C-alpha positions in Angstrom: 2.6 16.5 -11.2 1.3 17.0 -14.6 2.8 14.9 -17.3 2.9 11.3 -18.5 6.5 10.9 -17.2 5.4 11.7 -13.7 2.5 9.3 -13.9 4.8 6.6 -15.3 7.2 7.2 -12.3 4.3 6.9 -9.9 3.1 3.7 -11.5 6.6 2.3 -11.4 6.7 2.8 -7.6 3.3 1.3 -7.2 4.3 -1.8 -9.2 7.5 -2.3 -7.2 5.5 -1.9 -3.9 3.0 -4.5 -5.1 5.8 -6.9 -6.1 7.3 -6.6 -2.6 3.8 -7.2 -1.0 3.3 -10.2 -3.3 6.4 -11.7 -1.8 4.9 -11.2 1.6 1.7 -13.1 1.0 3.7 -16.1 -0.1 4.5 -16.6 3.6 0.8 -16.6 4.7 -0.5 -20.0 5.7 -4.0 -20.8 7.1 -2.5 -21.0 10.6 -0.9 -17.5 10.1 -4.2 -15.8 9.5 -4.9 -15.5 13.3 -1.4 -14.2 14.1 -1.0 -10.5 15.3 0.5 -7.9 13.1 2.3 -4.6 13.8 -1.1 -2.9 13.2 -2.5 -2.7 16.7 -5.6 -5.0 17.1 -5.3 -6.5 13.6 -4.4 -10.1 12.8 -3.1 -11.3 9.4 -6.7 -12.1 8.3 -7.9 -8.6 9.0 -4.9 -7.0 7.4 -5.2 -9.1 4.2 -8.9 -8.2 4.0 -8.0 -4.5 4.3 -5.3 -4.7 1.7 -7.5 -6.6 -0.7 -10.0 -3.8 -0.4 -7.3 -1.2 -1.0 -6.1 -3.0 -4.1 -9.6 -3.0 -5.5 -10.3 0.6 -4.7 -7.1 1.7 -6.3 -7.9 -0.3 -9.5 -11.4 1.0 -9.7 -10.2 4.5 -9.1 -7.8 4.6 -12.1 -10.3 2.9 -14.3 -13.3 5.1 -13.4 -11.5 8.3 -12.5 -13.4 8.3 -9.2 -12.8 7.1 -5.7 -15.3 8.0 -3.1 -18.5 7.3 -1.2 -19.9 4.9 -1.8 -16.4 3.3 -1.8 -15.9 1.3 -4.9 -14.5 -1.9 -3.6 -15.4 -5.6 -3.7 -19.1 -6.4 -3.0 -18.1 -9.4 -0.9 -15.0 -10.2 1.1 -13.2 -13.5 0.2 -13.3 -16.2 2.8 -10.2 -17.3 4.6 -9.2 -19.9 2.0 -9.3 -17.2 -0.8 -7.6 -14.2 0.9 -4.2 -14.9 -0.6 -5.6 -15.9 -4.0 -7.7 -12.7 -3.9 -4.6 -10.6 -3.1 -2.7 -12.1 -6.0 -5.6 -11.6 -8.4 -6.3 -8.0 -7.3 -2.6 -7.1 -7.3 -2.3 -8.3 -11.0 -5.4 -6.4 -12.0 -4.3 -3.3 -10.2 -0.9 -3.3 -11.9 -2.4 -3.9 -15.3 -4.9 -1.0 -14.8 -2.3 1.5 -13.7 0.1 0.4 -16.4 -2.6 1.1 -19.0 -3.2 4.5 -17.5 0.5 5.4 -17.7 0.3 5.5 -21.5 -1.4 8.9 -21.2 -1.1 12.2 -19.5 -1.4 12.5 -15.7 -4.9 13.5 -14.7 -7.0 14.3 -11.7 -9.0 11.6 -10.0 -12.0 12.5 -7.9 -11.3 11.3 -4.3 -14.3 11.7 -2.1 -15.3 14.7 -4.3 -11.8 16.3 -4.2 -9.3 16.3 -7.1 -6.1 14.3 -6.6 -3.6 13.8 -9.4 -3.3 10.1 -10.4 0.5 10.2 -9.9 -0.1 11.2 -6.3 -2.7 8.5 -5.8 -0.3 5.9 -7.2 2.3 7.1 -4.6 -0.3 6.9 -1.8 -1.2 3.4 -3.0 2.5 2.4 -3.0 2.8 3.6 0.7 -0.2 1.5 1.7 0.8 -1.6 -0.1 4.5 -1.6 0.8 4.0 -0.9 4.5 1.3 -3.6 4.8 3.6 -6.0 2.9 6.1 -5.3 5.6 3.5 -5.8 8.3 2.6 -9.2 6.8 6.2 -10.3 6.5 6.8 -9.3 10.1 3.7 -11.1 11.4 4.7 -14.3 9.5 8.2 -14.3 11.0 9.9 -13.4 7.7 10.9 -9.8 8.3 12.4 -8.7 5.0 12.9 -5.0 4.8 11.3 -2.9 2.1 14.1 -2.6 -0.6 16.2 0.5 -0.1 15.6 2.1 -3.5 11.8 1.6 -3.1 11.8 2.8 0.5 13.9 5.9 -0.5 11.4 6.9 -3.2 8.4 6.3 -0.9 10.1 8.3 1.9 10.0 11.4 -0.4 6.2 10.9 -0.9 5.2 9.8 2.6 5.3 13.2 4.4 3.1 14.7 1.5 0.5 11.9 1.9 0.7 11.2 5.6 0.4 14.6 7.2 -0.3 15.1 10.8 -3.9 15.9 9.9 -4.6 12.5 8.5 -2.2 10.4 10.6 -4.7 10.0 13.5 -6.7 6.8 13.1 -4.5 5.6 10.2 -1.0 5.5 11.5 0.6 5.6 14.9 3.1 8.4 15.8 6.5 8.1 14.2 9.0 6.0 16.0 12.4 7.6 16.6 15.3 6.1 14.6 19.1 6.4 14.7 21.3 7.8 11.9 22.2 4.2 11.1 18.7 3.2 10.2 18.1 1.9 6.7 15.7 3.6 4.3 13.2 0.7 5.0 13.6 1.1 8.7 13.0 4.9 8.4 9.9 4.4 6.3 8.2 2.0 8.6 9.2 4.1 11.6 7.7 7.2 10.0 4.5 5.2 9.6 4.4 4.3 13.3 6.0 0.9 13.3 9.0 -0.2 15.4 11.4 -1.7 12.8 13.4 -3.5 15.5 10.6 -5.1 17.6 
């Protein structure tokens, strides 16, 4: 991807994924923080902490042009009472930073010392944010699928970003689906979640 239109499209997907995830955190209560999620071994608290870090790393990456060791994330993790507020704040700052970047030409970011086009990084961020939004919704008993149009766009990107070489340790093996599966079901199944459990 090499032009501003492609970066703008990547930012649009990132913004819509963030909007979906913002709807997910609305269901998080203090009691829900200890509930298990579809991410094996993670409760809602751990997942929110992780996603909050991801939001901050993505924001810092587009602003500085660099994501890599030492990972540029928050210096301190919010306590339980601030996890949802931190998510909302970081999501807003992330969207604003990427929208500002979409005014110009797509460019390479340095990710752990390797070049990655900003449009691809936006797509990777959309995958991370949307699927964890789904995880949070499922954990909180409000399983709303990822919207079909958003899931369809992310499904195009997912095999490029989540290759077999990087799946281990990040995502479980894909879950088989039937031909009747929705785009949202196919996306979460590709990323190792059982959409029907």
